[in-house]
C-alpha positions in Angstrom: -192.2 210.8 186.7 -191.9 209.2 183.5 -191.8 211.0 180.4 -194.1 209.5 177.3 -192.2 208.1 174.4 -193.2 210.7 172.0 -191.5 213.6 174.3 -188.7 211.5 174.7 -188.2 211.5 171.0 -188.6 215.1 170.8 -186.2 215.8 173.3 -183.4 213.3 171.8 -184.3 213.1 168.3 -180.5 212.0 167.2 -180.0 209.7 170.4 -180.3 205.9 169.9 -183.5 205.5 171.0 -182.7 201.6 172.4 -180.1 202.5 174.4 -182.1 205.6 176.1 -184.9 203.8 176.6 -183.3 200.5 177.8 -181.7 202.8 180.8 -185.1 204.4 181.3 -186.6 201.0 181.8 -183.9 200.1 184.3 -184.7 203.1 186.4 -188.5 202.6 186.4 -188.8 198.8 186.4 -186.4 198.9 189.5 -189.0 201.6 191.2 -190.1 198.3 192.9 -187.4 198.8 195.1 -188.7 200.5 198.5 -187.1 202.8 201.0 -184.8 205.5 200.9 -181.4 204.6 199.2 -178.1 206.1 199.7 -176.9 208.4 196.7 -173.7 207.7 194.7 -173.9 210.2 192.1 -173.3 212.4 190.1 -171.5 210.6 187.3 -167.5 211.7 187.1 -167.3 214.2 184.1 -164.7 216.5 182.6 -164.6 217.8 179.2 -161.7 216.0 177.0 -162.0 218.3 174.0 -158.3 220.2 173.3 -160.2 223.4 172.4 -162.1 223.6 176.0 -159.1 222.5 178.1 -157.2 225.7 176.9 -159.1 227.1 179.5 -160.4 225.7 182.9 -162.6 222.4 182.3 -164.7 221.8 185.2 -164.5 218.2 187.1 -167.9 217.3 188.3 -168.4 215.7 191.7 -170.9 215.1 194.6 -172.2 218.0 196.9 -171.3 216.4 200.1 -167.8 216.5 201.8 -165.9 213.5 203.3 -166.1 214.5 207.1 -163.7 215.4 209.8 -160.5 213.4 209.5 -161.7 211.3 206.5 -159.2 210.9 203.9 -160.4 210.0 200.5 -158.5 209.2 197.0 -160.6 209.0 193.7 -158.9 207.6 190.2 -160.7 208.7 187.2 -160.3 207.7 183.9 -161.6 209.1 180.5 -161.1 207.7 177.0 -162.0 210.1 174.2 -162.2 209.9 170.2 -162.0 213.3 168.9 -162.6 214.3 165.1 -163.1 218.1 164.0 -162.0 219.3 160.4 -162.9 222.6 159.3 -161.3 225.4 157.1 -162.8 228.9 156.5 -161.5 232.6 156.0 -161.1 232.9 159.9 -159.3 229.7 161.0 -158.1 226.0 159.8 -159.1 223.5 162.6 -157.8 220.0 162.5 -158.2 217.8 165.4 -158.0 213.8 164.8 -156.9 212.0 167.9 -157.6 209.9 171.1 -157.1 211.1 174.5 -156.7 209.2 177.5 -157.1 211.4 180.8 -156.0 209.9 184.2 -157.0 212.2 187.2 -156.0 211.5 190.6 -157.7 213.2 193.6 -156.8 213.5 196.9 -159.1 214.9 199.5 -159.2 215.2 203.2 -162.0 216.5 205.9 -160.5 219.4 207.7 -163.8 219.8 209.8 -167.4 218.0 209.5 -168.2 220.9 207.0 -164.7 221.7 205.5 -163.0 219.7 202.8 -159.6 220.1 201.3 -157.6 218.4 198.6 -155.4 218.4 195.3 -155.8 216.9 191.9 -153.1 215.8 189.4 -154.1 215.0 185.6 -152.0 212.9 183.4 -152.6 213.0 179.6 -151.9 210.6 176.9 -152.8 211.4 173.2 -152.1 209.5 170.0 -153.7 208.3 166.8 -155.3 205.7 168.6 -157.2 202.7 166.9 -160.9 203.5 167.0 -162.0 205.4 163.9 -163.6 202.7 161.8 -165.7 201.8 165.2 -166.7 205.6 165.9 -167.7 206.0 162.0 -170.1 202.8 162.3 -171.2 203.7 165.6 -172.8 207.2 164.4 -173.7 205.4 161.2 -176.3 203.5 163.3 -177.5 206.3 165.8 -177.7 208.5 162.4 -175.5 211.1 163.7 -173.4 211.3 160.4 -169.4 211.5 160.2 -169.0 215.0 158.7 -166.3 214.2 156.1 -164.0 212.1 158.6 -163.9 209.5 155.6 -162.0 211.7 153.3 -159.0 211.4 155.6 -157.1 208.2 156.8 -158.1 206.3 160.0 -156.4 206.4 163.1 -154.1 209.5 162.1 -153.0 212.4 164.7 -153.6 215.9 164.3 -154.0 218.8 166.8 -154.0 221.9 164.8 -155.7 225.5 165.2 -154.6 228.4 163.2 -156.2 231.6 161.7 -156.6 232.8 158.2 -153.3 234.9 158.4 -151.2 232.2 159.9 -151.2 232.7 163.6 -150.9 229.3 165.5 -153.3 229.0 168.2 -152.7 225.2 168.9 -150.3 222.7 167.4 -149.2 220.0 169.6 -147.4 216.8 169.0 -148.6 213.3 170.5 -147.6 212.9 174.0 -147.3 210.0 176.3 -148.5 210.3 180.1 -147.5 213.7 180.4 -148.6 216.0 183.3 -151.5 218.1 182.1 -153.5 219.5 184.9 -152.7 220.4 188.4 -155.6 221.6 191.1 -156.0 222.7 194.7 -159.7 223.1 196.0 -161.6 223.5 199.0 -165.4 222.6 199.4 -167.5 223.8 202.3 -170.9 222.5 203.2 -173.3 225.3 203.7 -176.6 223.3 204.6 -177.7 219.8 204.9 -181.2 218.3 205.7 -181.9 216.5 208.5 -181.7 213.3 207.3 -178.6 213.9 205.2 -180.1 213.0 201.7 -180.1 216.9 200.5 -176.9 218.9 200.5 -175.9 222.4 199.4 -171.9 223.0 199.1 -169.8 225.8 197.9 -166.3 224.8 196.0 -163.3 226.8 194.9 -160.6 225.4 192.7 -157.1 226.7 191.9 -155.6 225.4 188.4 -152.0 225.6 188.1 -150.7 225.5 184.5 -148.6 223.0 183.0 -148.3 223.6 179.5 -146.8 226.6 177.3 -148.6 230.0 176.5 -149.7 228.6 173.2 -151.4 225.6 174.9 -153.7 228.3 177.1 -152.3 230.4 179.7 -149.3 231.3 181.5 -150.8 232.0 185.2 -153.2 230.2 187.4 -156.9 229.8 186.9 -159.7 229.9 189.3 -163.1 228.6 189.6 -166.2 228.8 191.8 -169.1 226.8 191.9 -172.3 225.7 194.0 -173.2 222.2 194.3 -176.5 220.7 195.6 -178.2 217.2 196.0 -181.8 216.8 196.7 -183.2 213.1 197.7 -186.6 212.4 196.9 -187.4 209.0 198.0 -185.3 206.6 195.8 -184.7 209.5 193.3 -181.9 212.1 193.7 -181.3 215.0 191.7 -177.8 216.8 191.4 -176.9 220.1 190.1 -173.6 222.3 189.6 -173.7 225.9 188.6 -170.3 227.5 188.2 -168.0 230.3 186.8 -164.2 229.9 185.7 -161.9 232.8 185.2 -158.9 232.2 182.9 -155.4 233.7 183.2 -154.6 234.0 179.1 -151.3 234.4 177.9 -150.7 237.3 175.3 -150.5 234.7 172.3 -154.1 233.6 173.3 -155.9 236.9 174.3 -157.4 237.6 170.9 -159.2 234.1 170.8 -159.5 232.5 174.4 -162.4 234.0 176.6 -161.3 235.7 179.9 -164.2 233.5 181.7 -166.3 230.8 181.1 -169.5 229.5 182.8 -171.2 225.9 183.4 -174.0 224.0 184.7 -175.0 220.3 185.1 -177.8 218.3 186.1 -178.2 214.7 186.7 -181.2 212.3 187.7 -180.4 209.5 189.8 -182.3 206.4 190.5 -181.4 204.1 193.5 -181.3 200.4 192.6 -180.7 198.9 195.9 -178.0 200.1 198.6 -175.0 199.3 196.3 -176.2 200.7 192.9 -177.7 203.4 191.2 -178.5 204.5 187.5 -178.0 207.9 186.2 -178.9 210.3 183.3 -176.7 213.5 183.5 -176.8 216.7 181.1 -173.6 218.9 181.2 -173.2 222.7 179.3 -170.2 224.8 179.3 -169.8 228.0 177.5 -167.2 227.7 174.8 -163.7 228.6 175.6 -162.8 230.3 172.3 -164.2 233.4 170.4 -163.8 235.5 167.6 -164.0 232.6 164.7 -167.8 233.0 164.1 -168.2 229.4 163.8 -170.3 226.7 165.7 -167.7 224.2 166.1 -165.4 227.0 168.0 -167.5 229.6 169.5 -171.0 227.5 170.4 -171.2 226.1 173.7 -170.3 222.3 174.2 -173.2 220.0 175.6 -172.8 216.3 176.7 -175.4 213.7 177.5 -173.7 211.2 179.9 -175.9 207.7 180.9 -174.2 205.4 183.5 -174.2 203.4 186.8 -172.7 204.2 189.8 -172.1 202.2 193.3 -170.0 201.0 196.1 -168.3 197.9 197.3 -168.2 197.2 200.8 -168.1 200.4 202.8 -165.0 201.9 201.5 -164.9 201.8 197.9 -167.1 203.4 195.4 -167.1 203.8 191.5 -169.2 205.2 188.6 -168.9 204.3 184.9 -170.5 206.2 182.0 -171.0 206.8 178.2 -170.8 210.2 177.1 -172.1 211.6 173.6 -172.0 215.3 172.4 -175.5 216.6 171.4 -175.5 218.4 169.2 -172.4 217.1 167.3 -171.5 220.5 165.8 -170.1 222.0 169.2 -166.3 221.9 170.6 -167.5 218.9 172.7 -165.8 215.8 172.3 -167.6 213.0 169.7 -167.2 209.9 172.2 -166.0 209.2 175.8 -166.1 206.2 177.8 -165.3 207.0 181.7 -164.5 205.0 184.8 -163.7 206.3 188.5 -162.7 204.1 191.4 -162.6 205.9 195.1 -161.9 205.2 198.5 -162.5 206.3 201.9 -160.7 205.8 205.4 
């Protein structure tokens, strides 16, 4: 099904039309490729906002498992530019930074239907050098830049306090530090006879690696259902889940005890080694009690990208992420690249 241009404009009134229409054209024109092609989605994604990362942030992945005795390794890099500045009677917020997150995931097929693994994330933050580029990018898209032009470019700040001086977030820049350690298990509950449609259940245990004023002082947990449906050269991917946060006493007044998340992706096969994807991600806000959209509203992100494989063992995906609408805790601008191998 191809949506008419008028409907596309209504759904995404603020998104750069040439970029979206260009990807849609690729997905439709390549519809001449016949046959049932393999799936490479969904796009690898994880919210990079420091406000959301005070709690568990879902790392979206495919529904299927690797298979008995199979090992897999994935390296994911996400580079984000972040700017949020706001001051009210309830809070003072100033985020001005760039973040590089490198996540290493190791997985192993314990049985044909059960996969276990672990994930380690390394984080680098700093002032960066992309502020001028992002301002120009947002001007071209018509997104606006709030009051970014009132502050020097390429500076670093990561601060959140309340109106009475309580500090909830105040982190210095850091270089390649451990930020997130997780263990997980994924069980395939159902698979169609042709293997193209799958339903799985996944559980995750997140071990904190930061101080109590940077999130929690105990392990977090998450449970989710993942699905994939194949329809000719098209695939649909979906994830829905719940995460529980073990809050520190310092963060209990403002950090929610749980968050929910959902993702939906449309994938168009472009052959046996390439696919184009459009994906939407929504997660409930990690913070509360500020009565402000940029803190309490659910971050939502649109992703556009490509995914594929090289040879029989290597897979990859690359994407661009933009927050929609812009006045939520979601990161302003993110580019991602994942490379994986199975053996």
